[in-house]
C-alpha positions as protocol buffer text, in pm:
chain_id: "A"
residue {
  index: 1
  type: MET
  ca { x: 9 y: 800 z: -5141 }
}
residue {
  index: 2
  type: GLU
  ca { x: 354 y: 645 z: -5100 }
}
residue {
  index: 3
  type: ALA
  ca { x: 385 y: 783 z: -4746 }
}
residue {
  index: 4
  type: LYS
  ca { x: 49 y: 628 z: -4657 }
}
residue {
  index: 5
  type: MET
  ca { x: 157 y: 291 z: -4797 }
}
residue {
  index: 6
  type: ALA
  ca { x: 484 y: 306 z: -4600 }
}
residue {
  index: 7
  type: LYS
  ca { x: 291 y: 387 z: -4283 }
}
residue {
  index: 8
  type: ASN
  ca { x: 60 y: 90 z: -4340 }
}
residue {
  index: 9
  type: ASN
  ca { x: 358 y: -138 z: -4400 }
}
residue {
  index: 10
  type: ASP
  ca { x: 518 y: -28 z: -4070 }
}
residue {
  index: 11
  type: LYS
  ca { x: 189 y: -94 z: -3892 }
}
residue {
  index: 12
  type: ASP
  ca { x: 166 y: -442 z: -4046 }
}
residue {
  index: 13
  type: LEU
  ca { x: 523 y: -519 z: -3936 }
}
residue {
  index: 14
  type: MET
  ca { x: 445 y: -414 z: -3579 }
}
residue {
  index: 15
  type: GLU
  ca { x: 126 y: -621 z: -3567 }
}
residue {
  index: 16
  type: SER
  ca { x: 302 y: -927 z: -3709 }
}
residue {
  index: 17
  type: GLY
  ca { x: 567 y: -913 z: -3437 }
}
residue {
  index: 18
  type: ALA
  ca { x: 857 y: -847 z: -3675 }
}
residue {
  index: 19
  type: LYS
  ca { x: 1149 y: -652 z: -3534 }
}
residue {
  index: 20
  type: VAL
  ca { x: 1176 y: -293 z: -3652 }
}
residue {
  index: 21
  type: LYS
  ca { x: 1532 y: -180 z: -3711 }
}
residue {
  index: 22
  type: LEU
  ca { x: 1617 y: 118 z: -3493 }
}
residue {
  index: 23
  type: GLY
  ca { x: 1810 y: 415 z: -3615 }
}
residue {
  index: 24
  type: THR
  ca { x: 2120 y: 553 z: -3447 }
}
residue {
  index: 25
  type: SER
  ca { x: 1929 y: 830 z: -3267 }
}
residue {
  index: 26
  type: ASP
  ca { x: 1669 y: 580 z: -3140 }
}
residue {
  index: 27
  type: LYS
  ca { x: 1943 y: 356 z: -3003 }
}
residue {
  index: 28
  type: ILE
  ca { x: 2106 y: 648 z: -2823 }
}
residue {
  index: 29
  type: ILE
  ca { x: 1779 y: 763 z: -2668 }
}
residue {
  index: 30
  type: ARG
  ca { x: 1687 y: 409 z: -2564 }
}
residue {
  index: 31
  type: GLY
  ca { x: 2034 y: 346 z: -2419 }
}
residue {
  index: 32
  type: PHE
  ca { x: 2016 y: 670 z: -2223 }
}
residue {
  index: 33
  type: GLY
  ca { x: 1674 y: 571 z: -2090 }
}
residue {
  index: 34
  type: TYR
  ca { x: 1792 y: 227 z: -1983 }
}
residue {
  index: 35
  type: ALA
  ca { x: 2099 y: 377 z: -1814 }
}
residue {
  index: 36
  type: PHE
  ca { x: 1890 y: 633 z: -1625 }
}
residue {
  index: 37
  type: ILE
  ca { x: 1634 y: 375 z: -1511 }
}
residue {
  index: 38
  type: THR
  ca { x: 1912 y: 140 z: -1399 }
}
residue {
  index: 39
  type: PHE
  ca { x: 2082 y: 418 z: -1204 }
}
residue {
  index: 40
  type: TYR
  ca { x: 1753 y: 520 z: -1043 }
}
residue {
  index: 41
  type: ALA
  ca { x: 1674 y: 158 z: -948 }
}
residue {
  index: 42
  type: VAL
  ca { x: 2018 y: 116 z: -789 }
}
residue {
  index: 43
  type: CYS
  ca { x: 1969 y: 437 z: -591 }
}
residue {
  index: 44
  type: CYS
  ca { x: 1636 y: 302 z: -464 }
}
residue {
  index: 45
  type: ILE
  ca { x: 1758 y: -46 z: -369 }
}
residue {
  index: 46
  type: ILE
  ca { x: 2087 y: 49 z: -200 }
}
residue {
  index: 47
  type: PRO
  ca { x: 1922 y: 210 z: 109 }
}
residue {
  index: 48
  type: PHE
  ca { x: 1710 y: -103 z: 159 }
}
residue {
  index: 49
  type: LEU
  ca { x: 2020 y: -325 z: 128 }
}
residue {
  index: 50
  type: ILE
  ca { x: 2197 y: -107 z: 386 }
}
residue {
  index: 51
  type: ILE
  ca { x: 1905 y: -153 z: 625 }
}
residue {
  index: 52
  type: VAL
  ca { x: 1909 y: -531 z: 579 }
}
residue {
  index: 53
  type: SER
  ca { x: 2287 y: -543 z: 621 }
}
residue {
  index: 54
  type: SER
  ca { x: 2283 y: -324 z: 932 }
}
residue {
  index: 55
  type: SER
  ca { x: 2018 y: -541 z: 1094 }
}
residue {
  index: 56
  type: PHE
  ca { x: 2271 y: -829 z: 1091 }
}
residue {
  index: 57
  type: THR
  ca { x: 2562 y: -612 z: 1210 }
}
residue {
  index: 58
  type: SER
  ca { x: 2664 y: -588 z: 1575 }
}
residue {
  index: 59
  type: GLU
  ca { x: 2585 y: -269 z: 1763 }
}
residue {
  index: 60
  type: ALA
  ca { x: 2953 y: -201 z: 1837 }
}
residue {
  index: 61
  type: VAL
  ca { x: 3041 y: -195 z: 1465 }
}
residue {
  index: 62
  type: ILE
  ca { x: 2750 y: 36 z: 1382 }
}
residue {
  index: 63
  type: ARG
  ca { x: 2848 y: 281 z: 1656 }
}
residue {
  index: 64
  type: ALA
  ca { x: 3216 y: 273 z: 1556 }
}
residue {
  index: 65
  type: GLU
  ca { x: 3193 y: 267 z: 1175 }
}
residue {
  index: 66
  type: GLY
  ca { x: 2833 y: 352 z: 1093 }
}
residue {
  index: 67
  type: VAL
  ca { x: 2596 y: 152 z: 875 }
}
residue {
  index: 68
  type: GLN
  ca { x: 2752 y: -84 z: 622 }
}
residue {
  index: 69
  type: LEU
  ca { x: 2646 y: -212 z: 282 }
}
residue {
  index: 70
  type: ILE
  ca { x: 2833 y: -537 z: 356 }
}
residue {
  index: 71
  type: PRO
  ca { x: 2774 y: -657 z: 714 }
}
residue {
  index: 72
  type: LYS
  ca { x: 3065 y: -693 z: 955 }
}
residue {
  index: 73
  type: ASP
  ca { x: 3062 y: -904 z: 1270 }
}
residue {
  index: 74
  type: ILE
  ca { x: 2736 y: -1074 z: 1165 }
}
residue {
  index: 75
  type: THR
  ca { x: 2495 y: -1138 z: 1451 }
}
residue {
  index: 76
  type: LEU
  ca { x: 2126 y: -1214 z: 1503 }
}
residue {
  index: 77
  type: GLU
  ca { x: 2112 y: -1031 z: 1835 }
}
residue {
  index: 78
  type: ALA
  ca { x: 1874 y: -762 z: 1704 }
}
residue {
  index: 79
  type: TYR
  ca { x: 1624 y: -1017 z: 1571 }
}
residue {
  index: 80
  type: ASP
  ca { x: 1651 y: -1220 z: 1892 }
}
residue {
  index: 81
  type: MET
  ca { x: 1566 y: -913 z: 2098 }
}
residue {
  index: 82
  type: VAL
  ca { x: 1268 y: -825 z: 1878 }
}
residue {
  index: 83
  type: THR
  ca { x: 1123 y: -1178 z: 1865 }
}
residue {
  index: 84
  type: LYS
  ca { x: 1229 y: -1327 z: 2199 }
}
residue {
  index: 85
  type: ASN
  ca { x: 894 y: -1278 z: 2377 }
}
residue {
  index: 86
  type: GLY
  ca { x: 688 y: -1435 z: 2096 }
}
residue {
  index: 87
  type: GLY
  ca { x: 441 y: -1146 z: 2085 }
}
residue {
  index: 88
  type: ILE
  ca { x: 573 y: -1030 z: 1751 }
}
residue {
  index: 89
  type: TRP
  ca { x: 432 y: -1337 z: 1574 }
}
residue {
  index: 90
  type: LYS
  ca { x: 87 y: -1281 z: 1725 }
}
residue {
  index: 91
  type: SER
  ca { x: 107 y: -921 z: 1603 }
}
residue {
  index: 92
  type: TYR
  ca { x: 202 y: -1048 z: 1259 }
}
residue {
  index: 93
  type: ILE
  ca { x: -103 y: -1274 z: 1246 }
}
residue {
  index: 94
  type: LEU
  ca { x: -331 y: -997 z: 1373 }
}
residue {
  index: 95
  type: THR
  ca { x: -199 y: -748 z: 1117 }
}
residue {
  index: 96
  type: ILE
  ca { x: -232 y: -998 z: 831 }
}
residue {
  index: 97
  type: VAL
  ca { x: -593 y: -1074 z: 929 }
}
residue {
  index: 98
  type: MET
  ca { x: -680 y: -705 z: 962 }
}
residue {
  index: 99
  type: THR
  ca { x: -511 y: -625 z: 631 }
}
residue {
  index: 100
  type: VAL
  ca { x: -693 y: -901 z: 442 }
}
residue {
  index: 101
  type: VAL
  ca { x: -1034 y: -832 z: 598 }
}
residue {
  index: 102
  type: GLY
  ca { x: -1007 y: -454 z: 582 }
}
residue {
  index: 103
  type: THR
  ca { x: -879 y: -452 z: 224 }
}
residue {
  index: 104
  type: GLY
  ca { x: -1145 y: -697 z: 104 }
}
residue {
  index: 105
  type: VAL
  ca { x: -1437 y: -521 z: 269 }
}
residue {
  index: 106
  type: GLY
  ca { x: -1301 y: -177 z: 182 }
}
residue {
  index: 107
  type: LEU
  ca { x: -1260 y: -269 z: -185 }
}
residue {
  index: 108
  type: SER
  ca { x: -1618 y: -397 z: -198 }
}
residue {
  index: 109
  type: ILE
  ca { x: -1763 y: -80 z: -46 }
}
residue {
  index: 110
  type: ILE
  ca { x: -1542 y: 161 z: -240 }
}
residue {
  index: 111
  type: SER
  ca { x: -1601 y: -10 z: -575 }
}
residue {
  index: 112
  type: MET
  ca { x: -1979 y: -16 z: -529 }
}
residue {
  index: 113
  type: THR
  ca { x: -1979 y: 346 z: -411 }
}
residue {
  index: 114
  type: GLY
  ca { x: -1769 y: 462 z: -704 }
}
residue {
  index: 115
  type: TYR
  ca { x: -1992 y: 276 z: -948 }
}
residue {
  index: 116
  type: ALA
  ca { x: -2314 y: 414 z: -797 }
}
residue {
  index: 117
  type: LEU
  ca { x: -2185 y: 772 z: -797 }
}
residue {
  index: 118
  type: GLN
  ca { x: -2101 y: 742 z: -1165 }
}
residue {
  index: 119
  type: ARG
  ca { x: -2439 y: 603 z: -1273 }
}
residue {
  index: 120
  type: LYS
  ca { x: -2622 y: 866 z: -1477 }
}
residue {
  index: 121
  type: ASP
  ca { x: -2959 y: 740 z: -1353 }
}
residue {
  index: 122
  type: PHE
  ca { x: -2865 y: 787 z: -984 }
}
residue {
  index: 123
  type: PHE
  ca { x: -3049 y: 1105 z: -885 }
}
residue {
  index: 124
  type: PHE
  ca { x: -2847 y: 1200 z: -574 }
}
residue {
  index: 125
  type: ARG
  ca { x: -2503 y: 1128 z: -717 }
}
residue {
  index: 126
  type: ASN
  ca { x: -2390 y: 1493 z: -735 }
}
residue {
  index: 127
  type: ALA
  ca { x: -2502 y: 1578 z: -382 }
}
residue {
  index: 128
  type: ILE
  ca { x: -2339 y: 1269 z: -231 }
}
residue {
  index: 129
  type: SER
  ca { x: -2020 y: 1324 z: -432 }
}
residue {
  index: 130
  type: PHE
  ca { x: -1998 y: 1680 z: -301 }
}
residue {
  index: 131
  type: TYR
  ca { x: -2055 y: 1558 z: 56 }
}
residue {
  index: 132
  type: ILE
  ca { x: -1773 y: 1304 z: 24 }
}
residue {
  index: 133
  type: TYR
  ca { x: -1541 y: 1563 z: -130 }
}
residue {
  index: 134
  type: PHE
  ca { x: -1631 y: 1817 z: 141 }
}
residue {
  index: 135
  type: THR
  ca { x: -1522 y: 1578 z: 418 }
}
residue {
  index: 136
  type: SER
  ca { x: -1179 y: 1552 z: 256 }
}
residue {
  index: 137
  type: LEU
  ca { x: -1126 y: 1927 z: 295 }
}
residue {
  index: 138
  type: PHE
  ca { x: -1237 y: 1983 z: 654 }
}
residue {
  index: 139
  type: SER
  ca { x: -1188 y: 1786 z: 974 }
}
residue {
  index: 140
  type: ALA
  ca { x: -1328 y: 1843 z: 1324 }
}
residue {
  index: 141
  type: GLY
  ca { x: -992 y: 1766 z: 1485 }
}
residue {
  index: 142
  type: LEU
  ca { x: -847 y: 1501 z: 1710 }
}
residue {
  index: 143
  type: ALA
  ca { x: -1047 y: 1568 z: 2027 }
}
residue {
  index: 144
  type: PRO
  ca { x: -1397 y: 1538 z: 1867 }
}
residue {
  index: 145
  type: TYR
  ca { x: -1277 y: 1234 z: 1674 }
}
residue {
  index: 146
  type: TYR
  ca { x: -1154 y: 1064 z: 1991 }
}
residue {
  index: 147
  type: LEU
  ca { x: -1480 y: 1141 z: 2174 }
}
residue {
  index: 148
  type: LEU
  ca { x: -1680 y: 1011 z: 1878 }
}
residue {
  index: 149
  type: MET
  ca { x: -1495 y: 679 z: 1874 }
}
residue {
  index: 150
  type: THR
  ca { x: -1489 y: 627 z: 2252 }
}
residue {
  index: 151
  type: GLN
  ca { x: -1805 y: 792 z: 2385 }
}
residue {
  index: 152
  type: THR
  ca { x: -2049 y: 757 z: 2094 }
}
residue {
  index: 153
  type: TYR
  ca { x: -1939 y: 431 z: 1932 }
}
residue {
  index: 154
  type: HIS
  ca { x: -1777 y: 283 z: 2247 }
}
residue {
  index: 155
  type: LEU
  ca { x: -1484 y: 142 z: 2051 }
}
residue {
  index: 156
  type: GLN
  ca { x: -1216 y: 192 z: 2315 }
}
residue {
  index: 157
  type: ASP
  ca { x: -993 y: -120 z: 2338 }
}
residue {
  index: 158
  type: SER
  ca { x: -1162 y: -266 z: 2030 }
}
residue {
  index: 159
  type: TYR
  ca { x: -999 y: -371 z: 1706 }
}
residue {
  index: 160
  type: LEU
  ca { x: -1290 y: -210 z: 1521 }
}
residue {
  index: 161
  type: ALA
  ca { x: -1146 y: 129 z: 1620 }
}
residue {
  index: 162
  type: VAL
  ca { x: -848 y: 44 z: 1398 }
}
residue {
  index: 163
  type: LEU
  ca { x: -1033 y: -151 z: 1129 }
}
residue {
  index: 164
  type: LEU
  ca { x: -1323 y: 81 z: 1046 }
}
residue {
  index: 165
  type: PRO
  ca { x: -1157 y: 426 z: 999 }
}
residue {
  index: 166
  type: LEU
  ca { x: -909 y: 290 z: 743 }
}
residue {
  index: 167
  type: MET
  ca { x: -1170 y: 101 z: 544 }
}
residue {
  index: 168
  type: MET
  ca { x: -1279 y: 400 z: 336 }
}
residue {
  index: 169
  type: SER
  ca { x: -1145 y: 741 z: 252 }
}
residue {
  index: 170
  type: PRO
  ca { x: -1285 y: 1022 z: 36 }
}
residue {
  index: 171
  type: TRP
  ca { x: -977 y: 1024 z: -183 }
}
residue {
  index: 172
  type: LEU
  ca { x: -1004 y: 652 z: -265 }
}
residue {
  index: 173
  type: ILE
  ca { x: -1374 y: 688 z: -345 }
}
residue {
  index: 174
  type: ILE
  ca { x: -1303 y: 977 z: -581 }
}
residue {
  index: 175
  type: LEU
  ca { x: -1022 y: 776 z: -738 }
}
residue {
  index: 176
  type: MET
  ca { x: -1252 y: 478 z: -795 }
}
residue {
  index: 177
  type: LYS
  ca { x: -1520 y: 706 z: -935 }
}
residue {
  index: 178
  type: ASN
  ca { x: -1273 y: 839 z: -1192 }
}
residue {
  index: 179
  type: PHE
  ca { x: -1176 y: 483 z: -1287 }
}
residue {
  index: 180
  type: VAL
  ca { x: -1541 y: 388 z: -1337 }
}
residue {
  index: 181
  type: LYS
  ca { x: -1594 y: 700 z: -1546 }
}
residue {
  index: 182
  type: ALA
  ca { x: -1369 y: 548 z: -1814 }
}
residue {
  index: 183
  type: ILE
  ca { x: -1610 y: 255 z: -1857 }
}
residue {
  index: 184
  type: PRO
  ca { x: -1866 y: 333 z: -2130 }
}
residue {
  index: 185
  type: HIS
  ca { x: -2223 y: 366 z: -2006 }
}
residue {
  index: 186
  type: GLU
  ca { x: -2335 y: 152 z: -2300 }
}
residue {
  index: 187
  type: ILE
  ca { x: -2204 y: -154 z: -2116 }
}
residue {
  index: 188
  type: THR
  ca { x: -2452 y: -96 z: -1833 }
}
residue {
  index: 189
  type: GLU
  ca { x: -2730 y: -37 z: -2084 }
}
residue {
  index: 190
  type: SER
  ca { x: -2647 y: -359 z: -2269 }
}
residue {
  index: 191
  type: GLY
  ca { x: -2675 y: -550 z: -1942 }
}
residue {
  index: 192
  type: LYS
  ca { x: -3016 y: -397 z: -1876 }
}
residue {
  index: 193
  type: ILE
  ca { x: -3131 y: -492 z: -2224 }
}
residue {
  index: 194
  type: ASP
  ca { x: -3033 y: -852 z: -2151 }
}
residue {
  index: 195
  type: GLY
  ca { x: -3242 y: -842 z: -1833 }
}
residue {
  index: 196
  type: ALA
  ca { x: -2960 y: -827 z: -1577 }
}
residue {
  index: 197
  type: GLY
  ca { x: -3009 y: -646 z: -1247 }
}
residue {
  index: 198
  type: ASP
  ca { x: -2783 y: -378 z: -1105 }
}
residue {
  index: 199
  type: MET
  ca { x: -2582 y: -618 z: -889 }
}
residue {
  index: 200
  type: ARG
  ca { x: -2546 y: -865 z: -1174 }
}
residue {
  index: 201
  type: ILE
  ca { x: -2426 y: -588 z: -1406 }
}
residue {
  index: 202
  type: PHE
  ca { x: -2177 y: -468 z: -1147 }
}
residue {
  index: 203
  type: ILE
  ca { x: -2031 y: -813 z: -1070 }
}
residue {
  index: 204
  type: SER
  ca { x: -2032 y: -961 z: -1421 }
}
residue {
  index: 205
  type: LEU
  ca { x: -1962 y: -659 z: -1643 }
}
residue {
  index: 206
  type: ILE
  ca { x: -1808 y: -377 z: -1440 }
}
residue {
  index: 207
  type: LEU
  ca { x: -1578 y: -553 z: -1193 }
}
residue {
  index: 208
  type: PRO
  ca { x: -1376 y: -743 z: -1456 }
}
residue {
  index: 209
  type: MET
  ca { x: -1292 y: -408 z: -1616 }
}
residue {
  index: 210
  type: LEU
  ca { x: -1181 y: -257 z: -1286 }
}
residue {
  index: 211
  type: LYS
  ca { x: -880 y: -482 z: -1225 }
}
residue {
  index: 212
  type: PRO
  ca { x: -628 y: -195 z: -1246 }
}
residue {
  index: 213
  type: ALA
  ca { x: -843 y: 16 z: -1014 }
}
residue {
  index: 214
  type: LEU
  ca { x: -895 y: -269 z: -768 }
}
residue {
  index: 215
  type: ALA
  ca { x: -523 y: -346 z: -765 }
}
residue {
  index: 216
  type: THR
  ca { x: -427 y: 18 z: -714 }
}
residue {
  index: 217
  type: ILE
  ca { x: -680 y: 98 z: -443 }
}
residue {
  index: 218
  type: GLY
  ca { x: -633 y: -245 z: -284 }
}
residue {
  index: 219
  type: LEU
  ca { x: -261 y: -175 z: -253 }
}
residue {
  index: 220
  type: PHE
  ca { x: -332 y: 163 z: -91 }
}
residue {
  index: 221
  type: LEU
  ca { x: -569 y: -1 z: 157 }
}
residue {
  index: 222
  type: ALA
  ca { x: -328 y: -283 z: 233 }
}
residue {
  index: 223
  type: LEU
  ca { x: -42 y: -39 z: 292 }
}
residue {
  index: 224
  type: GLY
  ca { x: -264 y: 166 z: 521 }
}
residue {
  index: 225
  type: TYR
  ca { x: -354 y: -135 z: 736 }
}
residue {
  index: 226
  type: TRP
  ca { x: -3 y: -279 z: 734 }
}
residue {
  index: 227
  type: ASN
  ca { x: 164 y: 48 z: 838 }
}
residue {
  index: 228
  type: GLU
  ca { x: -102 y: 146 z: 1090 }
}
residue {
  index: 229
  type: TRP
  ca { x: 11 y: 240 z: 1439 }
}
residue {
  index: 230
  type: TYR
  ca { x: -150 y: 576 z: 1516 }
}
residue {
  index: 231
  type: GLN
  ca { x: -506 y: 447 z: 1566 }
}
residue {
  index: 232
  type: SER
  ca { x: -365 y: 170 z: 1783 }
}
residue {
  index: 233
  type: SER
  ca { x: -186 y: 421 z: 2004 }
}
residue {
  index: 234
  type: LEU
  ca { x: -513 y: 612 z: 2051 }
}
residue {
  index: 235
  type: PHE
  ca { x: -764 y: 336 z: 2112 }
}
residue {
  index: 236
  type: LEU
  ca { x: -583 y: 12 z: 2203 }
}
residue {
  index: 237
  type: GLY
  ca { x: -480 y: 36 z: 2567 }
}
residue {
  index: 238
  type: SER
  ca { x: -325 y: -206 z: 2812 }
}
residue {
  index: 239
  type: LYS
  ca { x: -639 y: -422 z: 2812 }
}
residue {
  index: 240
  type: VAL
  ca { x: -559 y: -536 z: 2458 }
}
residue {
  index: 241
  type: ALA
  ca { x: -296 y: -811 z: 2481 }
}
residue {
  index: 242
  type: VAL
  ca { x: -208 y: -830 z: 2109 }
}
residue {
  index: 243
  type: LYS
  ca { x: -156 y: -511 z: 1914 }
}
residue {
  index: 244
  type: PRO
  ca { x: -87 y: -457 z: 1542 }
}
residue {
  index: 245
  type: LEU
  ca { x: 264 y: -516 z: 1414 }
}
residue {
  index: 246
  type: GLN
  ca { x: 380 y: -157 z: 1367 }
}
residue {
  index: 247
  type: TYR
  ca { x: 270 y: -51 z: 1713 }
}
residue {
  index: 248
  type: THR
  ca { x: 436 y: -358 z: 1865 }
}
residue {
  index: 249
  type: LEU
  ca { x: 763 y: -272 z: 1693 }
}
residue {
  index: 250
  type: TYR
  ca { x: 723 y: 87 z: 1812 }
}
residue {
  index: 251
  type: GLU
  ca { x: 689 y: -37 z: 2169 }
}
residue {
  index: 252
  type: VAL
  ca { x: 1002 y: -253 z: 2130 }
}
residue {
  index: 253
  type: VAL
  ca { x: 1208 y: 52 z: 2029 }
}
residue {
  index: 254
  type: ASN
  ca { x: 1067 y: 253 z: 2320 }
}
residue {
  index: 255
  type: LYS
  ca { x: 1155 y: -24 z: 2566 }
}
residue {
  index: 256
  type: ILE
  ca { x: 1511 y: -37 z: 2436 }
}
residue {
  index: 257
  type: ASP
  ca { x: 1544 y: 340 z: 2470 }
}
residue {
  index: 258
  type: ALA
  ca { x: 1415 y: 318 z: 2827 }
}
residue {
  index: 259
  type: LEU
  ca { x: 1658 y: 34 z: 2900 }
}
residue {
  index: 260
  type: LYS
  ca { x: 1950 y: 235 z: 2763 }
}
residue {
  index: 261
  type: ASN
  ca { x: 1859 y: 532 z: 2982 }
}
residue {
  index: 262
  type: SER
  ca { x: 1818 y: 312 z: 3289 }
}
residue {
  index: 263
  type: VAL
  ca { x: 2164 y: 154 z: 3259 }
}
residue {
  index: 264
  type: ALA
  ca { x: 2345 y: 478 z: 3172 }
}
residue {
  index: 265
  type: GLY
  ca { x: 2624 y: 535 z: 3423 }
}
residue {
  index: 266
  type: GLN
  ca { x: 2610 y: 178 z: 3555 }
}
residue {
  index: 267
  type: PHE
  ca { x: 2838 y: -118 z: 3485 }
}
residue {
  index: 268
  type: VAL
  ca { x: 2653 y: -212 z: 3165 }
}
residue {
  index: 269
  type: SER
  ca { x: 2801 y: -82 z: 2841 }
}
residue {
  index: 270
  type: ILE
  ca { x: 2555 y: 105 z: 2621 }
}
residue {
  index: 271
  type: ALA
  ca { x: 2727 y: -47 z: 2319 }
}
residue {
  index: 272
  type: ASP
  ca { x: 2601 y: -389 z: 2434 }
}
residue {
  index: 273
  type: ILE
  ca { x: 2239 y: -279 z: 2386 }
}
residue {
  index: 274
  type: PRO
  ca { x: 2149 y: -325 z: 2015 }
}
residue {
  index: 275
  type: GLN
  ca { x: 1954 y: -4 z: 1973 }
}
residue {
  index: 276
  type: GLU
  ca { x: 2039 y: 92 z: 1615 }
}
residue {
  index: 277
  type: SER
  ca { x: 2044 y: -265 z: 1484 }
}
residue {
  index: 278
  type: VAL
  ca { x: 1704 y: -328 z: 1642 }
}
residue {
  index: 279
  type: LYS
  ca { x: 1563 y: -30 z: 1451 }
}
residue {
  index: 280
  type: MET
  ca { x: 1700 y: -178 z: 1129 }
}
residue {
  index: 281
  type: ALA
  ca { x: 1556 y: -521 z: 1214 }
}
residue {
  index: 282
  type: ASN
  ca { x: 1218 y: -357 z: 1279 }
}
residue {
  index: 283
  type: ALA
  ca { x: 1231 y: -193 z: 937 }
}
residue {
  index: 284
  type: VAL
  ca { x: 1306 y: -528 z: 770 }
}
residue {
  index: 285
  type: LEU
  ca { x: 1027 y: -708 z: 956 }
}
residue {
  index: 286
  type: ALA
  ca { x: 780 y: -428 z: 881 }
}
residue {
  index: 287
  type: THR
  ca { x: 850 y: -381 z: 509 }
}
residue {
  index: 288
  type: GLY
  ca { x: 945 y: -732 z: 398 }
}
residue {
  index: 289
  type: PRO
  ca { x: 596 y: -876 z: 332 }
}
residue {
  index: 290
  type: ILE
  ca { x: 476 y: -566 z: 146 }
}
residue {
  index: 291
  type: VAL
  ca { x: 787 y: -566 z: -73 }
}
residue {
  index: 292
  type: LEU
  ca { x: 715 y: -928 z: -164 }
}
residue {
  index: 293
  type: LEU
  ca { x: 347 y: -853 z: -232 }
}
residue {
  index: 294
  type: TYR
  ca { x: 401 y: -565 z: -473 }
}
residue {
  index: 295
  type: PRO
  ca { x: 528 y: -767 z: -776 }
}
residue {
  index: 296
  type: PHE
  ca { x: 202 y: -967 z: -780 }
}
residue {
  index: 297
  type: VAL
  ca { x: -14 y: -656 z: -822 }
}
residue {
  index: 298
  type: GLN
  ca { x: 228 y: -446 z: -1026 }
}
residue {
  index: 299
  type: LYS
  ca { x: 113 y: -594 z: -1356 }
}
residue {
  index: 300
  type: TYR
  ca { x: -238 y: -455 z: -1303 }
}
residue {
  index: 301
  type: PHE
  ca { x: -116 y: -94 z: -1295 }
}
residue {
  index: 302
  type: ILE
  ca { x: -191 y: -61 z: -1664 }
}
residue {
  index: 303
  type: SER
  ca { x: -456 y: 179 z: -1782 }
}
residue {
  index: 304
  type: GLY
  ca { x: -672 y: 150 z: -2085 }
}
residue {
  index: 305
  type: ILE
  ca { x: -812 y: -195 z: -2019 }
}
residue {
  index: 306
  type: THR
  ca { x: -1152 y: -84 z: -2144 }
}
residue {
  index: 307
  type: VAL
  ca { x: -1025 y: 39 z: -2480 }
}
residue {
  index: 308
  type: GLY
  ca { x: -1227 y: -135 z: -2745 }
}
residue {
  index: 309
  type: ALA
  ca { x: -1484 y: -267 z: -2499 }
}
residue {
  index: 310
  type: VAL
  ca { x: -1761 y: -101 z: -2701 }
}
residue {
  index: 311
  type: LYS
  ca { x: -1759 y: -142 z: -3074 }
}
residue {
  index: 312
  type: GLY
  ca { x: -1988 y: 61 z: -3290 }
}
């Protein structure tokens, strides 16, 4: 009886916001956890700081001393070489548009698909779920895929060849389905009792509870579109003037490599060509926007939002 009363008192203190005094062992464990997390965070951020620092370091210093945490002989030559033709900004705009459109449309389709496959009154849900899962295990290969996109769908030199394949994936659909599974079916039934249709139930009742799922899958989609270069290399040829950002940066590095090989043995010093610093500048330009976006969606990576949604 006394133990139960003590347990209730501790619960009341926690609910009231009062500070609970930690014991010596709790302080040691918490201090060790904070120290480990701090060490791990430093290990993660130092490589990125080295990349940023090296992008502002001259090529001669990088070749002589290697990459530096603190830049020496600061120069903007690498960024000037990457951005001098102006095409990089058009690629930025194109990639941002494709990321926003592809993520928005993909989230809409994936969320509706996951919800439909989880509805108990959907007769074909098991067959369709198996079909989606089956496609994640087997693939026809690159050659049939290329012929399908170019000969059947006629998407050669079209941005749709990049936009459509990344819009959905079996893994993301299965992930959304598992998120929807955590939502009690009684919520859908309560909406039907109130006279709401399926679309109304989905928009008004289901979507607000899927914020963690939408943030997680939306981030995966956005990363896929932002880092995309392979589809562009397959389907976007010379007829396409503006290509996505990652493929444009890839072409810049290839041009610098070709320039270095062409001047080898001539009167131009290879050290004057900012090859390594350009690679670092490309990494900064490619990852910067995504790094800034992540903190805005990080707070939604919390599970259990539907706990207590149904009260008996």
